[in-house]
Each structure stands twice: as C-alpha cells, then as structure tokens.
C-alpha positions in Angstrom: -27.6 42.6 15.1 -26.4 39.0 15.4 -24.4 37.0 13.0 -24.6 32.9 12.9 -21.9 31.3 11.5 -23.1 28.7 9.2 -21.1 25.1 9.7 -19.3 24.1 6.6 -21.0 20.7 5.2 -18.2 18.3 4.1 -19.2 16.3 1.2 -19.4 12.6 2.2 -16.2 10.9 0.6 -17.1 9.1 -2.8 -15.5 5.3 -3.0 -14.4 3.1 -5.9 -13.6 -0.4 -6.4 -10.2 -1.2 -4.9 -10.3 -4.7 -6.4 -10.6 -3.5 -9.9 -9.4 0.2 -10.1 -6.5 2.2 -9.1 -6.1 5.8 -9.1 -4.1 7.5 -11.5 -3.1 11.0 -13.4 -2.9 10.9 -17.2 -0.8 13.5 -18.3 -0.3 14.3 -22.2 2.7 14.4 -23.4 1.9 17.2 -26.0 -0.1 19.8 -23.9 0.8 18.6 -20.3 -2.8 18.5 -19.9 -3.6 16.4 -16.3 -6.8 14.5 -15.8 -7.3 12.8 -12.6 -9.5 9.2 -12.8 -9.1 5.6 -12.2 -7.4 2.9 -14.0 -9.1 -0.5 -14.4 -6.2 -3.0 -13.5 -7.1 -5.7 -16.0 -7.9 -3.9 -18.7 -6.0 -0.6 -18.4 -9.2 1.2 -19.5 -8.7 4.9 -17.9 -12.0 6.4 -16.7 -11.9 10.2 -16.2 -13.3 12.0 -13.2 -11.8 15.6 -13.1 -9.5 17.7 -15.1 -6.3 19.2 -13.0 -5.6 23.0 -13.7 -4.1 24.1 -10.2 -2.8 22.2 -7.4 -5.8 23.0 -5.3 -7.9 20.6 -7.9 -5.4 17.8 -7.3 -5.9 18.1 -3.7 -9.9 18.3 -4.1 -9.9 15.3 -6.1 -7.4 13.6 -3.3 -10.1 14.9 -0.3 -12.9 13.6 -2.2 -11.6 9.8 -2.3 -9.2 9.8 0.8 -6.4 9.2 -1.2 -2.4 10.3 -0.5 -0.5 11.8 -3.3 1.7 8.9 -3.1 -1.2 6.6 -3.8 -2.0 8.1 -7.0 0.2 6.8 -10.0 1.2 9.0 -12.9 0.3 7.6 -16.7 1.8 9.3 -19.7 
C-alpha cells in the first residue's frame, strides 16, 4: 500500500492599502477582548478582520498579511 503526501497549499497573502490604513490590534479595557484589523490613518476608523483568542490567532493574522509583530499598533 502506498501513501502519498499531499502538498500543503499555502493561502496567498492578502494585501491592504498601506497609504491609507495601518495594521492594529484593538483591545477592550473592560473584557480584554482583542480584535486584529486595520485603522484608517485619516479618520481613525477601525476595520475588524479577526478575533484574537490565542497567540496562534495572532500569528495567523500576521502571516496572512505578511506583517511583523513590531509593525502592529495596539489601540485601547
């Protein structure tokens, strides 16, 4: 019996408009809930992308958009 390994397909990296938005994590002061997304530079409006429950969720967000942890601002 032969078993073939399936190649893991990596999802293509998603992009965002770097001129108008910056990556950020919004943290609730009351509950500590974290949400990753992008904040508009001009208006300050936050666009939610993903709920962050564990470090793995954060790593997934960073990998999806090709970001480094240092590039992501924290908003309270």
